[in-house]
C-alpha positions as CSV (number, residue, x, y, z in Angstrom):
1,M,-62.1,-102.5,-66.1
2,Y,-62.1,-99.5,-63.6
3,R,-64.5,-99.1,-60.9
4,N,-65.3,-95.7,-59.7
5,L,-66.2,-95.4,-56.1
6,D,-69.1,-92.7,-55.3
7,I,-68.0,-90.2,-52.4
8,A,-71.8,-90.2,-51.3
9,T,-71.7,-93.8,-50.5
10,L,-68.3,-93.7,-48.7
11,R,-69.8,-90.9,-46.8
12,S,-72.4,-92.8,-45.7
13,L,-70.5,-95.7,-45.1
14,L,-68.0,-93.5,-42.6
15,A,-71.4,-92.1,-41.0
16,V,-72.8,-95.5,-40.1
17,I,-69.2,-96.7,-38.8
18,D,-69.0,-93.7,-36.4
19,T,-72.3,-93.4,-35.3
20,G,-72.9,-97.2,-34.9
21,G,-76.4,-97.2,-36.9
22,V,-78.0,-96.4,-40.0
23,T,-80.4,-94.1,-38.0
24,K,-78.1,-92.1,-36.8
25,A,-76.0,-91.9,-39.8
26,A,-79.2,-90.8,-41.8
27,N,-79.8,-88.0,-39.0
28,R,-76.0,-86.8,-39.6
29,L,-76.3,-86.7,-43.1
30,H,-79.7,-85.1,-43.5
31,L,-81.0,-88.0,-45.4
32,T,-83.5,-90.8,-44.8
33,Q,-82.7,-94.4,-43.6
34,S,-83.8,-96.1,-47.0
35,A,-81.4,-93.5,-48.7
36,V,-78.2,-94.4,-46.3
37,S,-79.0,-98.0,-46.6
38,M,-79.5,-98.1,-50.5
39,Q,-76.2,-96.2,-50.9
40,I,-74.4,-98.7,-48.6
41,K,-75.7,-101.4,-50.9
42,R,-74.6,-99.9,-54.2
43,L,-71.2,-99.5,-52.5
44,E,-71.2,-103.3,-51.4
45,D,-72.5,-104.4,-55.0
46,A,-70.0,-102.2,-56.8
47,L,-67.1,-103.8,-54.7
48,D,-68.7,-107.2,-54.4
49,L,-67.8,-107.3,-50.8
50,T,-70.0,-107.1,-47.3
51,L,-69.0,-103.9,-45.8
52,L,-71.0,-104.1,-42.6
53,N,-72.0,-106.6,-39.9
54,R,-75.8,-106.1,-39.4
55,G,-76.5,-108.3,-36.7
56,G,-76.7,-107.9,-32.8
57,R,-77.3,-104.6,-31.2
58,G,-75.7,-102.3,-33.4
59,V,-73.8,-102.2,-36.9
60,T,-70.0,-102.8,-37.1
61,P,-67.8,-102.8,-39.9
62,T,-66.5,-106.0,-41.4
63,S,-62.4,-106.1,-41.9
64,E,-63.3,-105.2,-45.4
65,G,-65.0,-102.3,-44.1
66,E,-62.6,-101.5,-41.7
67,Q,-60.1,-101.3,-44.6
68,L,-62.0,-99.6,-46.8
69,A,-63.0,-97.0,-44.1
70,T,-59.4,-95.8,-44.2
71,Y,-59.3,-95.0,-47.4
72,A,-62.4,-93.6,-47.5
73,R,-61.6,-90.8,-44.9
74,K,-58.9,-89.9,-47.2
75,M,-61.0,-89.7,-50.1
76,V,-63.8,-87.6,-48.3
77,M,-61.2,-85.0,-47.1
78,L,-59.6,-84.6,-50.2
79,N,-62.9,-84.3,-52.1
80,D,-64.0,-81.9,-49.4
81,T,-60.8,-79.8,-49.6
82,A,-60.6,-79.5,-53.1
83,V,-64.4,-78.4,-53.4
84,E,-63.6,-75.8,-50.5
85,R,-60.6,-74.4,-52.5
86,M,-62.4,-74.4,-56.0
87,V,-65.5,-72.5,-54.7
88,A,-64.0,-70.4,-51.9
89,P,-64.4,-66.6,-52.7
90,Y,-61.5,-64.8,-54.0
91,F,-59.7,-62.9,-51.4
92,E,-56.6,-60.4,-51.7
93,G,-55.1,-57.8,-49.3
94,E,-54.2,-57.8,-45.7
95,V,-55.6,-58.7,-42.6
96,S,-54.1,-58.5,-39.0
97,L,-54.1,-61.2,-36.4
98,G,-52.8,-60.3,-32.4
99,L,-52.2,-63.1,-29.9
100,P,-50.6,-62.9,-26.4
101,C,-46.9,-64.2,-26.5
102,D,-47.9,-67.2,-24.5
103,L,-50.4,-68.3,-27.5
104,I,-48.0,-68.0,-30.1
105,Y,-46.7,-71.6,-29.8
106,P,-48.2,-73.9,-30.8
107,H,-51.1,-72.0,-32.3
108,A,-49.9,-69.4,-34.5
109,P,-47.3,-71.3,-36.8
110,T,-50.6,-73.8,-37.7
111,V,-52.9,-70.7,-38.2
112,L,-50.3,-68.8,-40.5
113,R,-49.2,-71.7,-42.6
114,R,-52.9,-72.9,-43.4
115,F,-54.5,-69.5,-44.0
116,D,-51.3,-68.8,-46.2
117,N,-51.9,-71.8,-48.2
118,D,-55.7,-71.2,-48.7
119,F,-55.2,-67.3,-49.1
120,P,-52.0,-67.1,-51.1
121,R,-52.5,-63.4,-52.1
122,V,-53.6,-62.2,-48.5
123,H,-51.1,-61.1,-46.4
124,V,-51.3,-61.4,-42.7
125,R,-49.9,-58.8,-40.2
126,F,-49.3,-60.7,-37.1
127,V,-48.9,-58.9,-33.6
128,S,-47.8,-60.3,-30.2
129,S,-48.2,-58.1,-27.4
130,Y,-50.3,-58.1,-23.7
131,T,-54.0,-58.6,-23.7
132,S,-54.8,-55.4,-22.5
133,S,-52.6,-53.9,-25.6
134,L,-54.4,-56.4,-27.9
135,L,-57.9,-55.3,-26.9
136,A,-56.9,-51.3,-27.2
137,D,-55.6,-51.8,-30.5
138,F,-58.5,-53.8,-31.7
139,R,-61.3,-51.2,-30.3
140,A,-59.2,-48.5,-32.2
141,G,-59.6,-50.9,-35.6
142,K,-55.8,-51.3,-35.8
143,L,-56.2,-55.2,-35.4
144,D,-59.2,-57.5,-37.3
145,V,-58.6,-60.7,-35.3
146,I,-57.2,-61.1,-31.7
147,V,-57.3,-63.7,-28.8
148,T,-57.1,-62.8,-25.4
149,T,-56.6,-64.0,-21.8
150,E,-58.9,-61.9,-19.6
151,D,-61.4,-63.2,-17.0
152,H,-64.3,-60.9,-18.5
153,P,-64.6,-60.8,-22.0
154,D,-66.8,-58.6,-23.8
155,P,-70.3,-60.0,-24.9
156,D,-69.1,-60.1,-28.4
157,A,-66.1,-62.1,-27.8
158,E,-66.2,-65.9,-28.3
159,T,-64.4,-68.3,-25.5
160,I,-62.6,-70.7,-27.6
161,N,-60.5,-72.6,-25.2
162,E,-59.4,-72.8,-21.6
163,M,-55.7,-73.8,-20.6
164,P,-54.1,-74.1,-17.3
165,L,-52.1,-71.6,-15.8
166,Q,-48.9,-73.2,-14.4
167,W,-45.8,-72.8,-12.6
168,Y,-42.5,-72.9,-14.6
169,G,-39.0,-72.7,-13.5
170,A,-35.4,-73.6,-14.9
171,I,-35.2,-77.4,-16.1
172,G,-33.8,-79.2,-13.0
173,G,-33.9,-76.2,-11.1
174,R,-34.9,-75.6,-7.4
175,A,-36.0,-72.0,-7.0
176,Y,-39.3,-73.2,-6.3
177,A,-38.3,-74.5,-3.0
178,E,-36.8,-71.3,-1.7
179,R,-38.7,-69.2,0.9
180,P,-39.6,-66.4,0.3
181,L,-40.4,-67.8,-3.0
182,R,-38.6,-65.3,-5.8
183,F,-41.5,-64.8,-8.5
184,A,-40.9,-63.0,-11.7
185,S,-43.6,-61.7,-14.1
186,A,-43.8,-58.8,-16.5
187,S,-45.5,-55.8,-14.8
188,H,-48.2,-55.6,-17.4
189,C,-48.8,-59.5,-17.9
190,S,-52.6,-60.4,-16.6
191,F,-51.4,-63.5,-15.1
192,R,-49.2,-61.5,-12.4
193,P,-52.1,-60.8,-10.2
194,I,-53.7,-64.0,-10.5
195,S,-50.1,-65.7,-9.4
196,I,-49.7,-63.2,-6.7
197,R,-53.3,-63.8,-5.1
198,A,-52.5,-67.5,-5.3
199,L,-49.3,-67.3,-3.0
200,D,-51.2,-64.6,-0.6
201,E,-54.2,-66.9,-0.1
202,A,-51.8,-69.8,0.3
203,G,-49.7,-68.1,2.7
204,I,-46.5,-68.4,0.9
205,A,-44.0,-65.6,1.5
206,W,-42.6,-64.1,-2.0
207,E,-40.4,-61.5,-3.3
208,N,-40.0,-60.1,-6.7
209,G,-37.3,-62.3,-8.8
210,V,-36.6,-59.9,-11.3
211,V,-38.4,-56.3,-12.0
212,T,-39.1,-56.0,-15.8
213,E,-41.8,-54.8,-18.2
214,N,-40.6,-57.6,-20.6
215,D,-41.7,-61.3,-20.6
216,D,-38.2,-62.6,-21.9
217,A,-36.6,-61.0,-19.2
218,A,-38.9,-62.8,-16.8
219,L,-38.3,-66.1,-18.7
220,A,-34.6,-65.5,-18.7
221,A,-34.3,-65.0,-15.0
222,A,-36.7,-68.2,-14.5
223,S,-34.3,-70.3,-16.8
224,A,-31.2,-69.3,-14.8
225,D,-33.0,-70.7,-11.6
226,L,-33.4,-67.2,-10.1
227,C,-37.1,-67.5,-9.5
228,V,-40.4,-69.1,-10.8
229,T,-42.6,-67.4,-13.3
230,T,-46.3,-68.7,-14.6
231,L,-47.4,-69.4,-18.1
232,L,-50.2,-71.1,-19.8
233,G,-49.8,-75.0,-20.1
234,C,-49.4,-74.7,-23.6
235,G,-46.1,-72.9,-23.3
236,D,-43.2,-73.6,-25.2
237,A,-40.3,-71.6,-23.7
238,V,-36.9,-72.9,-24.0
239,Q,-35.1,-73.8,-20.8
240,I,-37.8,-73.8,-18.6
241,E,-40.3,-76.4,-17.2
242,P,-43.2,-77.0,-15.1
243,V,-42.1,-77.0,-11.7
244,P,-42.4,-80.7,-9.9
245,A,-46.0,-81.7,-8.5
246,G,-45.0,-81.9,-5.1
247,A,-43.4,-78.4,-5.0
248,K,-46.3,-77.4,-2.9
249,L,-47.1,-74.3,-4.7
250,P,-50.8,-73.4,-5.0
251,V,-52.9,-74.6,-7.8
252,L,-53.7,-71.8,-10.2
253,P,-56.9,-71.3,-12.5
254,Q,-57.8,-72.3,-16.0
255,I,-57.4,-69.2,-18.3
256,S,-59.8,-68.5,-20.8
257,C,-59.0,-67.9,-24.3
258,N,-61.1,-65.2,-26.1
259,L,-61.4,-64.7,-29.9
260,Y,-62.5,-61.2,-31.0
261,C,-63.4,-60.4,-34.7
262,A,-63.8,-57.5,-36.4
263,Q,-67.7,-57.3,-37.8
264,D,-68.2,-53.9,-39.2
265,T,-65.1,-52.9,-41.3
266,Q,-64.2,-53.2,-45.0
267,N,-61.9,-56.4,-43.6
268,A,-64.9,-58.3,-42.2
269,S,-65.0,-61.0,-44.6
270,L,-61.1,-61.5,-44.2
271,A,-61.5,-61.1,-40.5
272,K,-64.0,-63.9,-40.6
273,E,-62.2,-66.2,-42.4
274,L,-58.9,-65.7,-40.4
275,A,-61.2,-66.0,-37.3
276,R,-62.1,-69.4,-38.5
277,Y,-59.1,-70.7,-38.8
278,V,-57.6,-69.5,-35.2
279,K,-60.8,-71.4,-33.8
280,N,-60.0,-74.3,-35.1
281,A,-56.4,-74.4,-34.2
282,F,-57.3,-73.6,-30.6
283,S,-60.2,-75.8,-30.3
């Protein structure tokens, strides 16, 4: 004889376990306490098991409750995914996304893969450039969604994360110990003035390790141990690593990651969907 588990009762069980009480679970689910209690009892009756310990100062799962919760999380997630896919609005066309190169990894692959899976008929035009260029293209209507790394974003932007700016050098390198310190950064990089100001305030003499307008050239020089550079803490560049903690270089600030989404264009609905995926990936 088959027994069917009800998703609503599983959702109530998880809410009680996660919050530690029926009252908090009811608030989370926007239900009454009695409704949540009845759903838990219905689930226990269906399985002929005790799923919760109700004594003491809080509600905790029994060993059977813990085991069921493992399956319940998967079942609730699968249910919600199926509903979202089946009732989601139908989209097709093209939408554009712009990110600074520092933020491509690990975020962009996650965003692009998940968005393509959920909206297979939508083509994403992906652009990587400096914050200043991304902002100019967004304001000109050439990009639908962008993420910037600026200190003072526009009022309509949303700060979705903060990441540490860090010093990077060659793997096993020693350029960080040289004085004057050789520093490389693309001339248009927004992190360049921040890094130079930090060196000046720390009284560390420095010189240009390479003069370039290209991030890859700065990274190549750093990976060759000719200089150091600065990247966000999420940087995933090849052949470089954060300089050692004892390198006596100044601490750099947190950098805000700001999300811009087109509001008043024909692509506004698609842009909103893509922005949701970007926000989830970054946060």
